[in-house]
N, CA, C and O atoms as a Tinker XYZ file with bonds, in Angstrom:
   512  protein
     1  N    -30.666000   23.136000   21.810000    73     2
     2  CA   -29.309000   23.589000   21.996000    64     1     3
     3  C    -28.336000   22.411000   22.032000    63     2     4     5
     4  O    -27.257000   22.461000   21.440000    81     3
     5  N    -28.732000   21.362000   22.730000    73     3     6
     6  CA   -27.886000   20.177000   22.826000    64     5     7
     7  C    -27.665000   19.556000   21.441000    63     6     8     9
     8  O    -26.554000   19.120000   21.137000    81     7
     9  N    -28.693000   19.510000   20.610000    73     7    10
    10  CA   -28.582000   18.967000   19.247000    64     9    11
    11  C    -27.589000   19.772000   18.424000    63    10    12    13
    12  O    -26.807000   19.206000   17.661000    81    11
    13  N    -27.618000   21.074000   18.575000    73    11    14
    14  CA   -26.714000   21.942000   17.812000    64    13    15
    15  C    -25.267000   21.672000   18.217000    63    14    16    17
    16  O    -24.392000   21.590000   17.356000    81    15
    17  N    -25.010000   21.534000   19.503000    73    15    18
    18  CA   -23.658000   21.272000   19.985000    64    17    19
    19  C    -23.177000   19.909000   19.482000    63    18    20    21
    20  O    -22.044000   19.791000   19.017000    81    19
    21  N    -24.009000   18.897000   19.568000    73    19    22
    22  CA   -23.638000   17.563000   19.089000    64    21    23
    23  C    -23.369000   17.596000   17.591000    63    22    24    25
    24  O    -22.410000   16.984000   17.121000    81    23
    25  N    -24.201000   18.303000   16.839000    73    23    26
    26  CA   -24.002000   18.423000   15.399000    64    25    27
    27  C    -22.691000   19.131000   15.086000    63    26    28    29
    28  O    -21.954000   18.702000   14.199000    81    27
    29  N    -22.394000   20.206000   15.798000    73    27    30
    30  CA   -21.144000   20.939000   15.580000    64    29    31
    31  C    -19.928000   20.090000   15.931000    63    30    32    33
    32  O    -18.937000   20.097000   15.200000    81    31
    33  N    -19.990000   19.363000   17.035000    73    31    34
    34  CA   -18.887000   18.481000   17.412000    64    33    35
    35  C    -18.691000   17.379000   16.376000    63    34    36    37
    36  O    -17.558000   17.058000   16.016000    81    35
    37  N    -19.772000   16.808000   15.905000    73    35    38
    38  CA   -19.692000   15.775000   14.868000    64    37    39
    39  C    -19.080000   16.310000   13.589000    63    38    40    41
    40  O    -18.267000   15.639000   12.954000    81    39
    41  N    -19.469000   17.516000   13.209000    73    39    42
    42  CA   -18.923000   18.143000   12.007000    64    41    43
    43  C    -17.435000   18.410000   12.168000    63    42    44    45
    44  O    -16.663000   18.162000   11.242000    81    43
    45  N    -17.020000   18.911000   13.323000    73    43    46
    46  CA   -15.599000   19.166000   13.586000    64    45    47
    47  C    -14.793000   17.869000   13.524000    63    46    48    49
    48  O    -13.711000   17.834000   12.940000    81    47
    49  N    -15.320000   16.815000   14.123000    73    47    50
    50  CA   -14.640000   15.526000   14.095000    64    49    51
    51  C    -14.487000   15.027000   12.665000    63    50    52    53
    52  O    -13.422000   14.539000   12.288000    81    51
    53  N    -15.523000   15.143000   11.883000    73    51    54
    54  CA   -15.478000   14.711000   10.487000    64    53    55
    55  C    -14.441000   15.507000    9.706000    63    54    56    57
    56  O    -13.690000   14.931000    8.918000    81    55
    57  N    -14.386000   16.804000    9.907000    73    55    58
    58  CA   -13.399000   17.640000    9.222000    64    57    59
    59  C    -11.981000   17.265000    9.628000    63    58    60    61
    60  O    -11.080000   17.265000    8.789000    81    59
    61  N    -11.772000   16.945000   10.899000    73    59    62
    62  CA   -10.447000   16.547000   11.353000    64    61    63
    63  C    -10.034000   15.232000   10.716000    63    62    64    65
    64  O     -8.877000   15.078000   10.323000    81    63
    65  N    -10.938000   14.293000   10.607000    73    63    66
    66  CA   -10.623000   13.015000    9.974000    64    65    67
    67  C    -10.278000   13.190000    8.504000    63    66    68    69
    68  O     -9.336000   12.566000    8.015000    81    67
    69  N    -11.014000   14.017000    7.800000    73    67    70
    70  CA   -10.749000   14.267000    6.388000    64    69    71
    71  C     -9.410000   14.962000    6.219000    63    70    72    73
    72  O     -8.675000   14.663000    5.278000    81    71
    73  N     -9.083000   15.876000    7.105000    73    71    74
    74  CA    -7.825000   16.625000    7.009000    64    73    75
    75  C     -6.619000   15.727000    7.233000    63    74    76    77
    76  O     -5.535000   16.038000    6.740000    81    75
    77  N     -6.765000   14.636000    7.952000    73    75    78
    78  CA    -5.647000   13.742000    8.239000    64    77    79
    79  C     -5.308000   12.823000    7.067000    63    78    80    81
    80  O     -4.236000   12.218000    7.056000    81    79
    81  N     -6.168000   12.712000    6.115000    73    79    82
    82  CA    -5.929000   11.841000    4.966000    64    81    83
    83  C     -4.979000   12.505000    3.995000    63    82    84    85
    84  O     -4.852000   13.730000    3.971000    81    83
    85  N     -4.303000   11.682000    3.184000    73    83    86
    86  CA    -3.404000   12.207000    2.173000    64    85    87
    87  C     -4.182000   12.838000    1.044000    63    86    88    89
    88  O     -5.412000   12.797000    1.023000    81    87
    89  N     -3.462000   13.421000    0.108000    73    87    90
    90  CA    -4.083000   14.076000   -1.033000    64    89    91
    91  C     -4.292000   13.086000   -2.164000    63    90    92    93
    92  O     -3.402000   12.298000   -2.483000    81    91
    93  N     -5.459000   13.128000   -2.762000    73    91    94
    94  CA    -5.716000   12.312000   -3.946000    64    93    95
    95  C     -4.792000   12.782000   -5.050000    63    94    96    97
    96  O     -4.412000   13.952000   -5.089000    81    95
    97  N     -4.432000   11.890000   -5.936000    73    95    98
    98  CA    -3.553000   12.238000   -7.049000    64    97    99
    99  C     -4.325000   12.133000   -8.359000    63    98   100   101
   100  O     -5.404000   11.542000   -8.413000    81    99
   101  N     -3.768000   12.704000   -9.395000    73    99   102
   102  CA    -4.391000   12.631000  -10.716000    64   101   103
   103  C     -4.415000   11.182000  -11.183000    63   102   104   105
   104  O     -3.608000   10.364000  -10.743000    81   103
   105  N     -5.355000   10.871000  -12.083000    73   103   106
   106  CA    -5.506000    9.506000  -12.569000    64   105   107
   107  C     -4.229000    8.971000  -13.212000    63   106   108   109
   108  O     -3.874000    7.812000  -13.000000    81   107
   109  N     -3.535000    9.801000  -13.995000    73   107   110
   110  CA    -2.311000    9.355000  -14.672000    64   109   111
   111  C     -1.234000    8.992000  -13.652000    63   110   112   113
   112  O     -0.530000    7.996000  -13.821000    81   111
   113  N     -1.103000    9.788000  -12.605000    73   111   114
   114  CA    -0.130000    9.507000  -11.552000    64   113   115
   115  C     -0.523000    8.245000  -10.798000    63   114   116   117
   116  O      0.327000    7.402000  -10.508000    81   115
   117  N     -1.792000    8.114000  -10.482000    73   115   118
   118  CA    -2.280000    6.925000   -9.781000    64   117   119
   119  C     -1.982000    5.670000  -10.599000    63   118   120   121
   120  O     -1.567000    4.652000  -10.046000    81   119
   121  N     -2.189000    5.741000  -11.887000    73   119   122
   122  CA    -1.958000    4.584000  -12.765000    64   121   123
   123  C     -0.496000    4.150000  -12.727000    63   122   124   125
   124  O     -0.208000    2.954000  -12.730000    81   123
   125  N      0.431000    5.111000  -12.691000    73   123   126
   126  CA     1.867000    4.792000  -12.625000    64   125   127
   127  C      2.165000    3.970000  -11.374000    63   126   128   129
   128  O      2.808000    2.922000  -11.448000    81   127
   129  N      1.695000    4.452000  -10.229000    73   127   130
   130  CA     2.018000    3.784000   -8.967000    64   129   131
   131  C      1.229000    2.500000   -8.764000    63   130   132   133
   132  O      1.732000    1.563000   -8.144000    81   131
   133  N      0.021000    2.437000   -9.264000    73   131   134
   134  CA    -0.747000    1.184000   -9.183000    64   133   135
   135  C     -0.066000    0.111000  -10.018000    63   134   136   137
   136  O      0.054000   -1.034000   -9.581000    81   135
   137  N      0.382000    0.472000  -11.215000    73   135   138
   138  CA     1.075000   -0.489000  -12.081000    64   137   139
   139  C      2.347000   -0.994000  -11.413000    63   138   140   141
   140  O      2.624000   -2.194000  -11.436000    81   139
   141  N      3.124000   -0.090000  -10.818000    73   139   142
   142  CA     4.350000   -0.485000  -10.115000    64   141   143
   143  C      4.027000   -1.399000   -8.935000    63   142   144   145
   144  O      4.702000   -2.408000   -8.727000    81   143
   145  N      3.007000   -1.052000   -8.170000    73   143   146
   146  CA     2.630000   -1.852000   -7.005000    64   145   147
   147  C      2.135000   -3.235000   -7.427000    63   146   148   149
   148  O      2.467000   -4.233000   -6.787000    81   147
   149  N      1.349000   -3.302000   -8.491000    73   147   150
   150  CA     0.873000   -4.600000   -8.988000    64   149   151
   151  C      2.041000   -5.480000   -9.422000    63   150   152   153
   152  O      2.032000   -6.688000   -9.185000    81   151
   153  N      3.038000   -4.883000  -10.051000    73   151   154
   154  CA     4.214000   -5.649000  -10.472000    64   153   155
   155  C      4.954000   -6.210000   -9.260000    63   154   156   157
   156  O      5.449000   -7.336000   -9.297000    81   155
   157  N      5.027000   -5.426000   -8.195000    73   155   158
   158  CA     5.697000   -5.896000   -6.983000    64   157   159
   159  C      4.901000   -7.016000   -6.322000    63   158   160   161
   160  O      5.484000   -7.980000   -5.826000    81   159
   161  N      3.587000   -6.898000   -6.310000    73   159   162
   162  CA     2.751000   -7.977000   -5.770000    64   161   163
   163  C      2.962000   -9.253000   -6.584000    63   162   164   165
   164  O      3.055000  -10.341000   -6.016000    81   163
   165  N      3.037000   -9.128000   -7.897000    73   163   166
   166  CA     3.310000  -10.306000   -8.742000    64   165   167
   167  C      4.645000  -10.943000   -8.364000    63   166   168   169
   168  O      4.744000  -12.164000   -8.250000    81   167
   169  N      5.674000  -10.111000   -8.169000    73   167   170
   170  CA     6.990000  -10.633000   -7.789000    64   169   171
   171  C      6.938000  -11.319000   -6.424000    63   170   172   173
   172  O      7.558000  -12.365000   -6.234000    81   171
   173  N      6.209000  -10.743000   -5.483000    73   171   174
   174  CA     6.055000  -11.364000   -4.168000    64   173   175
   175  C      5.335000  -12.701000   -4.285000    63   174   176   177
   176  O      5.720000  -13.674000   -3.636000    81   175
   177  N      4.294000  -12.751000   -5.108000    73   175   178
   178  CA     3.556000  -14.001000   -5.305000    64   177   179
   179  C      4.443000  -15.084000   -5.917000    63   178   180   181
   180  O      4.271000  -16.269000   -5.629000    81   179
   181  N      5.387000  -14.677000   -6.757000    73   179   182
   182  CA     6.311000  -15.618000   -7.394000    64   181   183
   183  C      7.475000  -15.986000   -6.473000    63   182   184   185
   184  O      8.235000  -16.908000   -6.770000    81   183
   185  N      7.615000  -15.270000   -5.359000    73   183   186
   186  CA     8.741000  -15.501000   -4.467000    64   185   187
   187  C     10.038000  -14.913000   -4.993000    63   186   188   189
   188  O     11.118000  -15.314000   -4.561000    81   187
   189  N      9.948000  -13.973000   -5.914000    73   187   190
   190  CA    11.129000  -13.347000   -6.512000    64   189   191
   191  C     11.543000  -12.141000   -5.657000    63   190   192   193
   192  O     11.372000  -10.991000   -6.061000    81   191
   193  N     12.085000  -12.424000   -4.481000    73   191   194
   194  CA    12.417000  -11.383000   -3.515000    64   193   195
   195  C     13.601000  -10.529000   -3.951000    63   194   196   197
   196  O     13.688000   -9.357000   -3.584000    81   195
   197  N     14.507000  -11.101000   -4.728000    73   195   198
   198  CA    15.645000  -10.315000   -5.247000    64   197   199
   199  C     15.141000   -9.160000   -6.108000    63   198   200   201
   200  O     15.618000   -8.032000   -5.982000    81   199
   201  N     14.179000   -9.442000   -6.979000    73   199   202
   202  CA    13.632000   -8.398000   -7.853000    64   201   203
   203  C     12.866000   -7.355000   -7.042000    63   202   204   205
   204  O     12.918000   -6.167000   -7.363000    81   203
   205  N     12.159000   -7.780000   -5.998000    73   203   206
   206  CA    11.459000   -6.839000   -5.123000    64   205   207
   207  C     12.489000   -5.952000   -4.431000    63   206   208   209
   208  O     12.321000   -4.735000   -4.360000    81   207
   209  N     13.553000   -6.567000   -3.923000    73   207   210
   210  CA    14.623000   -5.845000   -3.235000    64   209   211
   211  C     15.229000   -4.765000   -4.142000    63   210   212   213
   212  O     15.573000   -3.681000   -3.672000    81   211
   213  N     15.357000   -5.059000   -5.419000    73   211   214
   214  CA    15.932000   -4.104000   -6.375000    64   213   215
   215  C     15.081000   -2.841000   -6.534000    63   214   216   217
   216  O     15.582000   -1.827000   -7.022000    81   215
   217  N     13.806000   -2.880000   -6.135000    73   215   218
   218  CA    12.931000   -1.711000   -6.247000    64   217   219
   219  C     12.986000   -0.823000   -5.002000    63   218   220   221
   220  O     12.408000    0.264000   -4.989000    81   219
   221  N     13.682000   -1.286000   -3.950000    73   219   222
   222  CA    13.733000   -0.574000   -2.672000    64   221   223
   223  C     14.670000    0.630000   -2.722000    63   222   224   225
   224  O     15.636000    0.656000   -3.484000    81   223
   225  N     14.357000    1.635000   -1.882000    73   223   226
   226  CA    15.310000    2.714000   -1.660000    64   225   227
   227  C     16.361000    2.213000   -0.661000    63   226   228   229
   228  O     16.227000    1.110000   -0.131000    81   227
   229  N     17.389000    3.000000   -0.403000    73   227   230
   230  CA    18.495000    2.564000    0.453000    64   229   231
   231  C     18.042000    2.190000    1.861000    63   230   232   233
   232  O     18.531000    1.217000    2.434000    81   231
   233  N     17.120000    2.953000    2.415000    73   231   234
   234  CA    16.636000    2.674000    3.770000    64   233   235
   235  C     15.901000    1.341000    3.833000    63   234   236   237
   236  O     16.075000    0.578000    4.784000    81   235
   237  N     15.081000    1.058000    2.827000    73   235   238
   238  CA    14.363000   -0.222000    2.794000    64   237   239
   239  C     15.338000   -1.375000    2.587000    63   238   240   241
   240  O     15.160000   -2.447000    3.166000    81   239
   241  N     16.354000   -1.169000    1.776000    73   239   242
   242  CA    17.341000   -2.233000    1.548000    64   241   243
   243  C     18.047000   -2.599000    2.849000    63   242   244   245
   244  O     18.365000   -3.764000    3.085000    81   243
   245  N     18.287000   -1.602000    3.685000    73   243   246
   246  CA    18.905000   -1.858000    4.985000    64   245   247
   247  C     17.906000   -2.521000    5.933000    63   246   248   249
   248  O     18.253000   -3.463000    6.646000    81   247
   249  N     16.689000   -2.037000    5.940000    73   247   250
   250  CA    15.684000   -2.509000    6.889000    64   249   251
   251  C     15.030000   -3.834000    6.543000    63   250   252   253
   252  O     14.568000   -4.544000    7.436000    81   251
   253  N     14.983000   -4.185000    5.248000    73   251   254
   254  CA    14.314000   -5.419000    4.837000    64   253   255
   255  C     15.158000   -6.148000    3.790000    63   254   256   257
   256  O     14.876000   -6.074000    2.594000    81   255
   257  N     16.198000   -6.853000    4.251000    73   255   258
   258  CA    17.027000   -7.606000    3.304000    64   257   259
   259  C     16.260000   -8.797000    2.725000    63   258   260   261
   260  O     15.211000   -9.191000    3.236000    81   259
   261  N     16.802000   -9.352000    1.659000    73   259   262
   262  CA    16.147000  -10.460000    0.954000    64   261   263
   263  C     15.862000  -11.624000    1.903000    63   262   264   265
   264  O     14.785000  -12.218000    1.849000    81   263
   265  N     16.802000  -11.945000    2.756000    73   263   266
   266  CA    16.628000  -13.072000    3.676000    64   265   267
   267  C     15.412000  -12.866000    4.585000    63   266   268   269
   268  O     14.711000  -13.826000    4.906000    81   267
   269  N     15.161000  -11.637000    4.994000    73   267   270
   270  CA    14.001000  -11.348000    5.841000    64   269   271
   271  C     12.699000  -11.442000    5.046000    63   270   272   273
   272  O     11.664000  -11.840000    5.580000    81   271
   273  N     12.761000  -11.072000    3.762000    73   271   274
   274  CA    11.550000  -11.147000    2.933000    64   273   275
   275  C     11.083000  -12.578000    2.746000    63   274   276   277
   276  O      9.901000  -12.816000    2.498000    81   275
   277  N     11.992000  -13.530000    2.861000    73   275   278
   278  CA    11.614000  -14.937000    2.704000    64   277   279
   279  C     10.605000  -15.374000    3.753000    63   278   280   281
   280  O      9.912000  -16.376000    3.573000    81   279
   281  N     10.518000  -14.619000    4.863000    73   279   282
   282  CA     9.521000  -14.912000    5.888000    64   281   283
   283  C      8.103000  -14.591000    5.417000    63   282   284   285
   284  O      7.130000  -14.967000    6.070000    81   283
   285  N      7.989000  -13.897000    4.286000    73   283   286
   286  CA     6.675000  -13.596000    3.714000    64   285   287
   287  C      6.066000  -14.803000    3.009000    63   286   288   289
   288  O      4.852000  -14.858000    2.813000    81   287
   289  N      6.893000  -15.763000    2.630000    73   287   290
   290  CA     6.419000  -16.913000    1.858000    64   289   291
   291  C      5.235000  -17.613000    2.514000    63   290   292   293
   292  O      4.232000  -17.832000    1.836000    81   291
   293  N      5.294000  -17.979000    3.803000    73   291   294
   294  CA     4.137000  -18.659000    4.400000    64   293   295
   295  C      2.879000  -17.794000    4.426000    63   294   296   297
   296  O      1.770000  -18.302000    4.261000    81   295
   297  N      3.049000  -16.498000    4.632000    73   295   298
   298  CA     1.896000  -15.602000    4.668000    64   297   299
   299  C      1.197000  -15.587000    3.314000    63   298   300   301
   300  O     -0.028000  -15.677000    3.232000    81   299
   301  N      1.982000  -15.474000    2.269000    73   299   302
   302  CA     1.414000  -15.430000    0.924000    64   301   303
   303  C      0.836000  -16.789000    0.539000    63   302   304   305
   304  O     -0.233000  -16.859000   -0.068000    81   303
   305  N      1.541000  -17.875000    0.889000    73   303   306
   306  CA     1.065000  -19.216000    0.537000    64   305   307
   307  C     -0.250000  -19.561000    1.233000    63   306   308   309
   308  O     -1.113000  -20.206000    0.638000    81   307
   309  N     -0.409000  -19.135000    2.492000    73   307   310
   310  CA    -1.644000  -19.466000    3.213000    64   309   311
   311  C     -2.852000  -18.710000    2.648000    63   310   312   313
   312  O     -3.996000  -19.038000    2.963000    81   311
   313  N     -2.595000  -17.711000    1.825000    73   311   314
   314  CA    -3.685000  -16.970000    1.193000    64   313   315
   315  C     -4.310000  -17.756000    0.047000    63   314   316   317
   316  O     -5.427000  -17.459000   -0.377000    81   315
   317  N     -3.591000  -18.761000   -0.455000    73   315   318
   318  CA    -4.080000  -19.540000   -1.579000    64   317   319
   319  C     -3.535000  -18.995000   -2.888000    63   318   320   321
   320  O     -2.548000  -18.260000   -2.910000    81   319
   321  N     -4.187000  -19.364000   -3.969000    73   319   322
   322  CA    -3.710000  -18.913000   -5.281000    64   321   323
   323  C     -4.239000  -17.506000   -5.575000    63   322   324   325
   324  O     -5.382000  -17.169000   -5.268000    81   323
   325  N     -3.376000  -16.712000   -6.173000    73   323   326
   326  CA    -3.719000  -15.331000   -6.487000    64   325   327
   327  C     -4.797000  -15.292000   -7.558000    63   326   328   329
   328  O     -4.718000  -16.006000   -8.558000    81   327
   329  N     -5.803000  -14.454000   -7.343000    73   327   330
   330  CA    -6.902000  -14.302000   -8.306000    64   329   331
   331  C     -6.808000  -12.974000   -9.048000    63   330   332   333
   332  O     -6.687000  -12.951000  -10.273000    81   331
   333  N     -6.863000  -11.853000   -8.296000    73   331   334
   334  CA    -6.877000  -10.536000   -8.937000    64   333   335
   335  C     -6.682000   -9.434000   -7.905000    63   334   336   337
   336  O     -6.803000   -9.644000   -6.698000    81   335
   337  N     -6.376000   -8.252000   -8.430000    73   335   338
   338  CA    -6.394000   -7.053000   -7.594000    64   337   339
   339  C     -7.819000   -6.528000   -7.642000    63   338   340   341
   340  O     -8.327000   -6.184000   -8.710000    81   339
   341  N     -8.457000   -6.469000   -6.491000    73   339   342
   342  CA    -9.860000   -6.086000   -6.418000    64   341   343
   343  C    -10.036000   -4.568000   -6.364000    63   342   344   345
   344  O    -10.922000   -4.019000   -7.018000    81   343
   345  N     -9.189000   -3.895000   -5.583000    73   343   346
   346  CA    -9.294000   -2.440000   -5.431000    64   345   347
   347  C     -7.892000   -1.861000   -5.368000    63   346   348   349
   348  O     -6.946000   -2.524000   -4.944000    81   347
   349  N     -7.776000   -0.606000   -5.801000    73   347   350
   350  CA    -6.487000    0.082000   -5.737000    64   349   351
   351  C     -6.721000    1.570000   -5.532000    63   350   352   353
   352  O     -7.670000    2.144000   -6.066000    81   351
   353  N     -5.839000    2.185000   -4.750000    73   351   354
   354  CA    -5.913000    3.630000   -4.554000    64   353   355
   355  C     -4.515000    4.173000   -4.312000    63   354   356   357
   356  O     -3.620000    3.462000   -3.854000    81   355
   357  N     -4.347000    5.459000   -4.632000    73   355   358
   358  CA    -3.066000    6.137000   -4.421000    64   357   359
   359  C     -3.346000    7.507000   -3.820000    63   358   360   361
   360  O     -4.230000    8.235000   -4.270000    81   359
   361  N     -2.573000    7.838000   -2.793000    73   359   362
   362  CA    -2.628000    9.166000   -2.194000    64   361   363
   363  C     -1.208000    9.681000   -2.044000    63   362   364   365
   364  O     -0.267000    8.907000   -1.869000    81   363
   365  N     -1.068000   10.988000   -2.114000    73   363   366
   366  CA     0.243000   11.621000   -1.961000    64   365   367
   367  C      0.281000   12.296000   -0.601000    63   366   368   369
   368  O     -0.654000   12.994000   -0.210000    81   367
   369  N      1.384000   12.076000    0.115000    73   367   370
   370  CA     1.558000   12.705000    1.418000    64   369   371
   371  C      3.037000   13.012000    1.610000    63   370   372   373
   372  O      3.872000   12.108000    1.655000    81   371
   373  N      3.345000   14.292000    1.723000    73   371   374
   374  CA     4.713000   14.760000    1.945000    64   373   375
   375  C      5.689000   14.210000    0.915000    63   374   376   377
   376  O      6.789000   13.783000    1.264000    81   375
   377  N      5.291000   14.219000   -0.347000    73   375   378
   378  CA     6.166000   13.772000   -1.429000    64   377   379
   379  C      6.249000   12.267000   -1.602000    63   378   380   381
   380  O      6.990000   11.779000   -2.455000    81   379
   381  N      5.491000   11.525000   -0.796000    73   379   382
   382  CA     5.472000   10.061000   -0.886000    64   381   383
   383  C      4.129000    9.642000   -1.470000    63   382   384   385
   384  O      3.105000   10.277000   -1.217000    81   383
   385  N      4.144000    8.568000   -2.253000    73   383   386
   386  CA     2.930000    8.067000   -2.884000    64   385   387
   387  C      2.558000    6.741000   -2.227000    63   386   388   389
   388  O      3.246000    5.734000   -2.393000    81   387
   389  N      1.461000    6.762000   -1.483000    73   387   390
   390  CA     1.000000    5.594000   -0.743000    64   389   391
   391  C     -0.028000    4.866000   -1.598000    63   390   392   393
   392  O     -1.101000    5.389000   -1.903000    81   391
   393  N      0.331000    3.652000   -1.971000    73   391   394
   394  CA    -0.501000    2.850000   -2.861000    64   393   395
   395  C     -1.046000    1.660000   -2.084000    63   394   396   397
   396  O     -0.284000    0.894000   -1.496000    81   395
   397  N     -2.364000    1.507000   -2.084000    73   395   398
   398  CA    -3.013000    0.413000   -1.372000    64   397   399
   399  C     -3.724000   -0.474000   -2.393000    63   398   400   401
   400  O     -4.543000   -0.012000   -3.187000    81   399
   401  N     -3.387000   -1.756000   -2.345000    73   399   402
   402  CA    -4.014000   -2.741000   -3.229000    64   401   403
   403  C     -4.708000   -3.797000   -2.384000    63   402   404   405
   404  O     -4.129000   -4.311000   -1.427000    81   403
   405  N     -5.940000   -4.121000   -2.734000    73   403   406
   406  CA    -6.643000   -5.238000   -2.114000    64   405   407
   407  C     -6.553000   -6.394000   -3.098000    63   406   408   409
   408  O     -7.112000   -6.349000   -4.195000    81   407
   409  N     -5.834000   -7.433000   -2.679000    73   407   410
   410  CA    -5.595000   -8.582000   -3.556000    64   409   411
   411  C     -6.481000   -9.752000   -3.131000    63   410   412   413
   412  O     -6.532000  -10.120000   -1.957000    81   411
   413  N     -7.172000  -10.323000   -4.106000    73   411   414
   414  CA    -8.014000  -11.492000   -3.842000    64   413   415
   415  C     -7.203000  -12.750000   -4.108000    63   414   416   417
   416  O     -6.556000  -12.893000   -5.145000    81   415
   417  N     -7.257000  -13.650000   -3.146000    73   415   418
   418  CA    -6.652000  -14.966000   -3.259000    64   417   419
   419  C     -7.763000  -15.991000   -3.058000    63   418   420   421
   420  O     -8.869000  -15.631000   -2.656000    81   419
   421  N     -7.484000  -17.250000   -3.331000    73   419   422
   422  CA    -8.530000  -18.265000   -3.221000    64   421   423
   423  C     -8.986000  -18.484000   -1.779000    63   422   424   425
   424  O    -10.151000  -18.808000   -1.554000    81   423
   425  N     -8.098000  -18.315000   -0.799000    73   423   426
   426  CA    -8.459000  -18.580000    0.590000    64   425   427
   427  C     -8.635000  -17.329000    1.447000    63   426   428   429
   428  O     -9.535000  -17.271000    2.284000    81   427
   429  N     -7.783000  -16.334000    1.242000    73   427   430
   430  CA    -7.840000  -15.107000    2.025000    64   429   431
   431  C     -7.481000  -13.915000    1.152000    63   430   432   433
   432  O     -6.705000  -14.039000    0.205000    81   431
   433  N     -8.038000  -12.786000    1.471000    73   431   434
   434  CA    -7.635000  -11.549000    0.787000    64   433   435
   435  C     -6.482000  -10.926000    1.561000    63   434   436   437
   436  O     -6.354000  -11.112000    2.771000    81   435
   437  N     -5.647000  -10.184000    0.844000    73   435   438
   438  CA    -4.522000   -9.482000    1.459000    64   437   439
   439  C     -4.571000   -8.015000    1.051000    63   438   440   441
   440  O     -4.991000   -7.681000   -0.057000    81   439
   441  N     -4.142000   -7.153000    1.949000    73   439   442
   442  CA    -4.030000   -5.730000    1.643000    64   441   443
   443  C     -2.543000   -5.397000    1.609000    63   442   444   445
   444  O     -1.830000   -5.565000    2.598000    81   443
   445  N     -2.093000   -4.924000    0.459000    73   443   446
   446  CA    -0.705000   -4.516000    0.274000    64   445   447
   447  C     -0.661000   -2.992000    0.300000    63   446   448   449
   448  O     -1.375000   -2.330000   -0.453000    81   447
   449  N      0.171000   -2.447000    1.162000    73   447   450
   450  CA     0.386000   -1.008000    1.208000    64   449   451
   451  C      1.839000   -0.750000    0.859000    63   450   452   453
   452  O      2.745000   -1.141000    1.596000    81   451
   453  N      2.055000   -0.093000   -0.266000    73   451   454
   454  CA     3.398000    0.226000   -0.723000    64   453   455
   455  C      3.556000    1.734000   -0.778000    63   454   456   457
   456  O      2.693000    2.439000   -1.301000    81   455
   457  N      4.652000    2.219000   -0.239000    73   455   458
   458  CA     4.943000    3.645000   -0.271000    64   457   459
   459  C      6.113000    3.864000   -1.217000    63   458   460   461
   460  O      7.156000    3.223000   -1.093000    81   459
   461  N      5.928000    4.776000   -2.161000    73   459   462
   462  CA     6.971000    5.094000   -3.134000    64   461   463
   463  C      7.488000    6.501000   -2.861000    63   462   464   465
   464  O      6.712000    7.406000   -2.551000    81   463
   465  N      8.798000    6.680000   -2.978000    73   463   466
   466  CA     9.371000    8.015000   -2.831000    64   465   467
   467  C      9.303000    8.759000   -4.169000    63   466   468   469
   468  O      8.765000    8.232000   -5.143000    81   467
   469  N      9.840000    9.965000   -4.219000    73   467   470
   470  CA     9.794000   10.764000   -5.436000    64   469   471
   471  C     10.577000   10.181000   -6.596000    63   470   472   473
   472  O     10.358000   10.557000   -7.748000    81   471
   473  N     11.500000    9.254000   -6.298000    73   471   474
   474  CA    12.277000    8.580000   -7.343000    64   473   475
   475  C     11.621000    7.272000   -7.779000    63   474   476   477
   476  O     12.221000    6.484000   -8.510000    81   475
   477  N     10.393000    7.047000   -7.330000    73   475   478
   478  CA     9.604000    5.855000   -7.636000    64   477   479
   479  C     10.228000    4.573000   -7.078000    63   478   480   481
   480  O     10.024000    3.486000   -7.618000    81   479
   481  N     10.995000    4.718000   -5.983000    73   479   482
   482  CA    11.544000    3.565000   -5.301000    64   481   483
   483  C     10.612000    3.208000   -4.131000    63   482   484   485
   484  O      9.927000    4.074000   -3.586000    81   483
   485  N     10.597000    1.944000   -3.763000    73   483   486
   486  CA     9.765000    1.515000   -2.643000    64   485   487
   487  C     10.412000    1.969000   -1.337000    63   486   488   489
   488  O     11.545000    1.600000   -1.026000    81   487
   489  N      9.678000    2.766000   -0.590000    73   487   490
   490  CA    10.149000    3.292000    0.685000    64   489   491
   491  C      9.386000    2.660000    1.851000    63   490   492   493
   492  O      9.696000    2.925000    3.012000    81   491
   493  N      8.400000    1.833000    1.547000    73   491   494
   494  CA     7.627000    1.156000    2.580000    64   493   495
   495  C      6.828000    0.015000    1.980000    63   494   496   497
   496  O      6.327000    0.128000    0.861000    81   495
   497  N      6.705000   -1.086000    2.715000    73   495   498
   498  CA     5.964000   -2.261000    2.258000    64   497   499
   499  C      5.295000   -2.886000    3.469000    63   498   500   501
   500  O      5.958000   -3.220000    4.450000    81   499
   501  N      3.985000   -3.041000    3.396000    73   499   502
   502  CA     3.226000   -3.634000    4.482000    64   501   503
   503  C      2.193000   -4.569000    3.879000    63   502   504   505
   504  O      1.504000   -4.221000    2.920000    81   503
   505  N      2.095000   -5.770000    4.459000    73   503   506
   506  CA     1.099000   -6.756000    4.001000    64   505   507
   507  C      0.229000   -7.126000    5.181000    63   506   508   509
   508  O      0.722000   -7.489000    6.249000    81   507
   509  N     -1.061000   -7.028000    4.975000    73   507   510
   510  CA    -2.013000   -7.394000    6.037000    64   509   511
   511  C     -2.915000   -8.496000    5.530000    63   510   512
   512  O     -3.793000   -8.959000    6.257000    81   511
């Protein structure tokens, strides 16, 4: 009886975790957002913050001005030289497309999470 209860609780927990994830998108849609995200990572690696800023929606432009993005330079530089995008995924959640890229650098890997709105503007940017 105890095994059955533990199994049922484990199954419920697993279902709850799966339900909290965003929806997978079609390959063609994923390719659009992965390509856009890769281009933004390239611009960040080049230090071209003005061009990155131009991809932002109005809220991001207010929340992350170009001058603030310059604080990303040491983070990106300490990663070493950019090698490649190792992994990429896109999920849709409430009309937003969350794109996660794992970027390989010579010294450290970085995870870029970019959120795009329905107009394909950047509505969120996170670097880990």
